[in-house]
C-alpha positions in Angstrom: 115.6 71.7 97.6 117.1 75.3 97.7 116.2 77.4 100.7 115.5 81.1 100.1 117.3 83.4 102.6 115.7 86.6 104.0 118.0 88.8 101.8 116.8 86.9 98.6 113.2 87.4 99.7 113.7 91.2 100.1 115.5 91.3 96.7 112.6 89.4 95.0 110.0 91.6 96.7 111.9 94.8 95.5 111.7 93.5 91.9 108.0 92.9 92.3 107.0 96.6 92.5 104.9 98.8 90.2 107.9 100.3 88.4 106.9 97.8 85.6 104.2 100.4 84.8 106.8 103.0 83.7 106.3 101.7 80.1 102.8 103.2 80.2 104.2 106.6 81.4 106.8 106.5 78.5 104.0 105.7 76.0 101.9 108.6 77.3 104.8 110.9 77.0 105.6 109.8 73.4 102.0 110.0 72.2 101.6 113.4 73.9 104.7 114.9 72.3 103.9 113.4 68.9 100.3 114.7 68.9 101.5 118.1 70.0 104.0 118.2 67.2 101.3 117.2 64.7 99.1 120.0 66.1 101.8 122.6 65.6 102.6 121.4 62.1 99.0 121.3 60.8 96.9 123.8 62.8 96.9 127.5 62.8 96.9 129.2 66.2 93.4 129.8 67.6 91.8 128.7 64.3 89.1 126.0 65.1 89.0 123.0 62.8 85.6 121.3 63.4 85.8 117.5 63.7 82.3 116.8 65.2 79.6 119.3 66.2 81.0 119.4 69.8 84.7 118.8 69.0 87.3 121.0 67.3 91.0 120.8 66.9 92.3 124.3 68.0 95.9 125.1 68.6 96.3 127.1 71.8 99.2 127.9 74.2 98.6 127.7 77.9 101.1 129.8 80.0 99.4 128.8 83.2 98.2 125.6 84.8 94.8 123.9 84.6 92.1 126.2 83.1 94.9 128.8 82.4 95.3 129.4 86.1 98.0 132.1 86.6 98.5 132.4 82.8 99.0 136.1 83.1 101.2 136.1 86.2 104.2 137.6 84.4 106.4 134.6 83.8 107.4 133.4 87.2 104.7 130.8 87.1 106.6 128.8 84.4 109.4 127.9 86.8 107.0 127.4 89.7 105.0 124.9 87.6 108.2 123.2 86.4 109.3 122.7 90.0 105.9 121.3 91.0 105.9 118.9 88.1 109.5 117.7 88.9 108.6 117.2 92.5 105.4 115.4 91.8 107.2 113.2 89.2 109.9 112.2 91.7 107.2 111.5 94.3 105.3 109.3 91.9 108.3 107.2 90.9 109.2 106.6 94.6 105.5 105.7 95.2 105.6 103.2 92.3 108.8 101.7 93.6 107.3 101.2 97.1 104.0 99.8 95.7 103.7 96.0 95.3 103.1 94.9 91.8 99.9 93.1 92.8 98.4 96.5 93.3 98.4 97.1 89.6 95.4 99.4 89.6 97.3 101.9 91.7 100.4 101.4 89.4 98.2 102.1 86.4 96.8 105.3 87.8 100.2 106.6 89.0 101.8 105.9 85.6 99.1 107.7 83.7 99.6 110.8 85.9 103.4 110.6 85.7 103.3 110.4 81.9 100.9 113.3 81.6 102.9 115.4 84.1 106.2 114.8 82.2 104.5 115.5 78.8 103.3 118.9 80.0 106.6 119.5 81.9 108.5 119.1 78.7 106.4 121.8 77.0 106.6 124.2 79.9 110.4 123.7 80.3 111.3 124.0 76.6 108.5 126.2 75.2 107.4 128.3 78.2 103.8 127.1 77.7 101.8 124.0 77.3 100.5 123.1 73.8 96.7 122.4 73.8 94.7 121.4 70.8 91.6 119.5 71.9 88.5 121.7 72.2 85.1 120.5 73.4 82.1 122.7 73.3 78.3 122.8 73.5 76.6 125.6 71.7 78.4 128.7 73.1 80.0 127.0 76.1 83.6 126.0 75.5 85.5 123.7 77.9 89.1 124.9 78.2 91.4 123.4 75.5 93.5 120.4 76.6 95.9 117.8 75.3 96.6 114.1 75.7 98.8 114.7 78.7 95.9 116.4 80.4 93.7 113.5 79.5 96.1 111.0 80.9 96.3 113.0 84.2 92.5 113.0 84.4 92.2 109.3 83.7 95.0 108.5 86.2 93.3 110.6 88.9 90.0 108.8 88.2 91.8 105.4 88.5 93.3 106.6 91.8 89.9 107.6 93.1 88.4 104.3 92.1 91.3 102.5 93.8 90.9 104.6 97.0 87.1 104.1 97.2 86.8 100.5 96.2 90.1 98.6 96.3 92.1 100.1 99.2 89.8 98.7 101.9 89.9 95.3 100.3 93.7 95.5 100.1 94.0 96.4 103.8 91.6 93.6 104.8 93.7 91.1 102.8 97.0 92.3 104.3 95.5 92.1 107.8 94.4 88.6 107.3 97.8 87.6 105.9 99.6 89.0 109.0 
């Protein structure tokens, strides 16, 4: 029978982190960029294309952040938001690396946020704005246009909130009983 040394246990544990979820981040990035390219190819700027009574495809460019925050700030906001997105992306990759694979719900949420952040980062860096094309509305109320990257960030944040509210306490209890 082979005995496992302490170093081998550490190496095995390092390989069992949530970086496995990076495939999801790459899938989000790819789908986001593809759908934005389709939107640019087939939609006219600011011309709504009704799909359902509450849903249009409308090509818009967002020079700001969420809900067009700082969109008219004069240009400096582009690089400010690029720096934030790069910093957040690095932070998330480190967090994924340090998170054990068994905490897959956390890995799922972080990867969705990472993919969305990088999808919008790409636009902001290369275009100077984020391409939005999904428009939801009810009567005369229009929700700000968004894209698949925004949807992934929102879904990832929801997963993190669920993880924090319902799974983190159970995880800590299990870790304490194993100690």
